N, C-alpha and C positions, 0 to 999 in steps of 0.2 A: 368553444374548446372545452372538453371535459375537465372537471376539477379533479386534481390528483388526490387519491385517498389520504395521503399524508398531510394534506393541508387542513384537515378538520381537527377540532380540539382533541379528539381521541385517535387521531390518524395513525400513530405509531404502535398502538396496542397490539393490533394483529401482527404486525411485522416483528414485534418483540417475542411473539409466540411461535414464529415460523423460522425455521433454520434453512437447510439446503437439502430437501428430501431426495433429490437425484444423487448427489454425492454421498449422502448418509446411507442410502440404500446400497450403493456400490461398495462402500467400506464394510457394511454389514455382510455382504457376500464374501468379501475377502476374509473377514474374521470367522465366518461360518466354515470356510474351508481351511481354517487354522493356518492361514498365511500371514506372516507379519509384514506390514508395509516396510519397504526398504528404500533403496536409493531412487528408484523410479517407479513409484506406485502406479502411475498410468500404464506403463508397460506391463507391470504385474497384473493389472486388471485385464489388459488385452490377452495376456497369456491364459489367465483364468477362463476368459470367455471362449477362447479357441480350443483349449485342451481339457478343461476339467468337466466332469459330469455335473450338470447344473439342473436344478429343479426348474420347472416352467416359470416360477416366480422369480428366481435368481436370474435366469436368462432375460426375462423382461426388464428387470431392474438395470442390468448392465447395458442392454440394448438402448434403453431410454436415456441413460447417461451418456453413452457414446454418440447417440444422435444429437443430443443437445450440444455437446462440446465440438462436434465436427460440422454443425450446421449454424453458421452465424445468421442472425436475423437480417431481414431485408433492409433495415434501416442503416446498417453499417456501411459508411462511405469510405472505402479503402484509400482513396486519395486524401481525404481529410485525416485519416489515421496516419498516413505517411508524413503529411505536413506537421501533425502533432509530434510525431517521433523526431522529426528534424529540429523542431523547436526545443524539445527535451534535450537532445544532444547538444545543440548550440549553447544552451544555458546550463551546462552540466554543473558548474561550481555553484551558482546562485540556487539552482533547483536542489542540489544536495543540501545546502544550508537551510533552505525553506522547509525541506521535508525533515531532515535528520534531527535538527534542533528546534524545529517548529512543529510541523504537522504530526510527526511520529510521537513527540512528547505530548502534544495536545490530545492524541487519540487515547492516551492512558488516563485522561481526566474523566472518562466514563467508567464508573466503578465496576461495571460488569466486565468490561475489557481488561481492566487492571487486575481484577480478581482471577480471571482464567489464566492470565499470564503468570501471576504470582503462585497460584495453587498447582499449576502443572509444571512450574519451573521452566516454561518455554523460553523466557527471557532471562530470568534472574540467574540461572545456573551458568550460562555461557553468554553473557550480554553482548560482548563484542562480536562474537561470531553471528549471533542471531541478527544483529543490526546490519552487518555486512551481507548476510544472506538476503535481507530485505533490499539492500542496495543492489544486489545482483538481479533480483526480480525487476527493479526499475531499469537497470542497465539493459537487460535482455528485451524489455519492452521498447527501449529507445532505438533499437536497430531496425532500420527500414525493412518493412515487409515481414517482421518477425511474428506478428500476431495472426498471420495466415495459419489455418489449422495444419498442424504437423510441424510448423517451424519452431525455432528456439523459444521465443517469447511465449507463444501459445502453450507449449509444453511446460514451461516454467509456471505459468499461471495455473495450470492443471495440477501440478505438484503441490502448489500452495493451497489450491481448493481442497485437494484430497488430505492434505496435512490438517486443515481445519476440521474436516469431517472426522478424521481419526481422533483429534483432540476431543471433539464433541462426544464421540463414542465413549471414551473413558470418563469424561466429565459427568455425562448423564449417569453412568454407572456409580459415580461417587456422590450423586445427589445434588449436583449443580443444576439449577433450573435455567432452561433456555440458553445454553452457552453458545457464544458466537452466533447470535441470531441476526436476522436480516437488518434490523435497525442498526445494530453495532457494526455489521459489515459495511453498510452504507456510510456510516460516520467515518469509518477508517478509509473507505475508498475516496471519500471526499477530501481527505488530507492529501492524497496523491494528486488529486485534480484541482478543484477550486482552492483548496488550502494552500497549495504551491503557488497558484496564481496570486493569491492574496499576499503570500510571503514575498514573492518577487516584487510586488509593488512597494512593500515596506522596505525592501533593500534598494529601491531607487530605479527599478526597471519599468519602462513603459511597455505595456503589452496592448497592441490594437485589438479591437473586438474580434475581428476575423481570426487572428492568431489564437486568442483565448478560446474561441469556439472549437478550433481544430484541436487544441491541446485537451479540452474537455472531451471531445469526441474520442480521442485516443483512450482516455480512461473510462469513458462510457462503454466502449467495446471491451476493454479489459474487464470491467465489472460484469458484463454478461458471461464471459468465460469463467469468472470466479464465483458464479452461481447466484448473483444478485437478482432479486425480483425486478422485472422490467419497469414496474411502477416506481422503483427507486433509481431509475437510470434516466433522468430527464433528458430531453432532446436539446435543450439550449443551455448555454453557460449561465445565463441569467436565472433560469429555473433551478439550475444546480446550486447556485449561490443561495437561493431561497431555501432550498431543501436543507443545505448544510446549516444554515442559520437556525432553522427549526429543530434539526437534530441536536445541534449544540445546546439550545435552550432546553431540550427535553432530557438529554443524557448527561450533560457535563455537570459533575459535582465531585471534584477531586477529593480523594480520601488518602489514608495512610499508604495503601498500595500504590496509588497514583504517584505520590511523592517519592516512594522508594524506587520505583521504576524510572521516573524522571531524572533523578540524580544518578541512577545507574547508567543511563544513556550518556550523560555528561562525563562521568568517570571513564566510561569505556572509550570515548572519543578523544580524551585528553592526549595531546601531542601525537595523535595518529592521523593518518589520511582519512578523509580528504582535506582537512583544514590545518592540521599540524599546529593547533592553537592550545594555549594553556587553559586550565579549568576556568579561571576567572573570565577569560576572553569568551569561552563558549557559553558561560552563564550570561554574559552581556549580549552576545548574539541572540541567544534564546529569548532573553527578555525583550529585545527589539521585535522579535517575530511574534511572541505570545501576547505581548502587552503587559503593562505593569500589574494589573489586577490578578491575572491568572498566574503570572510569574511569582507574585508575592504569595498566592495561595499554595504554590508548589515549594515555596521556601528558597527560591533562587536569589542568591545575594546580588545586590546592585554594585556596579563599579563605574563611577563617574568618568574615570579616565578612559576605560574601554568603551563606554557609551559614546563619548565624543569621537573616539578614534574610529568606531564603526560608522557613525554618521558621516565622517569625512570620506568614506568610501562610496557613498551613494552617487556622487557625480561620475565616478569612474564606471560604476555599474550602468548608469544612465547612458554614458558615452559609448560604452560597448554595444548597447542596443541600437543607438543611432548608427554606429559603424556597420553593424550587420544589415541594416536596412538599405545600405548603399548599393550592394550588388550581390548577385548570386554567387560569385566567386568568393567573396568574403564570407558569405553565409556557409558555403561548403567548407571553407577553411576552419571556421568556428565549429562546425558540426564534426569534422574529422578530429580536431583537437579535443573536443568534448568526449568523444568515444575513447580516444587514446588516454585522456585523463582518467575517465572512469575505469578503464581496464587496469591502469596503474594503481589506482587507489584500492580497487577490489583485490588485486593480486597481493598487495601488502596487507590489507585488512583480513583477508582469508588465509594469509600465510601460505599461499600456493596450493591450498586444498579447495577445489571448486565447491561452491555452494551445492549441496545435494538435497537440502530440505528433508533430511532424514526424519522419519516419523517415529521410529522405535525409541528415540531418545527424547521425544517431545512431551512425555508425561511422566509424573513421578509414580513410583510403585504405590 
């Protein structure tokens, strides 16, 4: 079996210099035609391709992008993706906890990621809305069949991908080196996948290997549509854990921007869905997921009372997993409840204004 390039001592250096050439070229076409990305940049690109006078180079750039996003690789197992989506929906609340106050915060411990969010104002200016927009992306990916090209989850992933390309376009113009590069994108994607699986375990949920593999495959497919290099999309969940461990060792070094963003997430979620918890409770939950060392580096205060209160919920989470294993009917019930819960939380969090992943507001002047 070939050795993945990231497994060597200098394995991430090339990925840190590489961004997303297909999406970046597509955004350059849009900007060259003086069109500002709006609510649905993918549709805007399609309109540009069909109606605008394009140079041969521009037409080739758009054709290559559209071919990539409309042609899933042969390794995508759509049955496994659907099983992963069901698992995501069934575990909606613990997945929300694992990601929002676990993996999302941990992604900011990579200084390059924290810097781009701070300097563009992508998170700091409207923290709550940006968090719930991320939640909308996860929710859209949880709906069965939604990653099929043209469906809701697929289009949402493309909006996010093009948003990243637009941020890169402006960041490069302002002298930021290698913004939102492949290594950083892989580190962030890992927080949705194996990062959540690790968080679920810390919360008390037992995940069988087959279920973990399906959940990983869901995010592996999502990573393809988000523009990740296929070398950074390992086929097995075990290899994904190894990749994430190496990325963490290579990238994680929390700084002042990391701490600012991490505390902003806690402040934004205080007494709001999906948790409706106090700031102290959210800090305690985050400490449980991040671990003492990283939580201390971020300056998250400890609360012995909330620590033990959260530990007491582990048997309940474990029991819910056992209950789901009993029958398909129970699993379908949890899946339906999870989607209803997610829709409710997002409706409140986004205040009735659907996530649009608008690009025009994503960078500072």
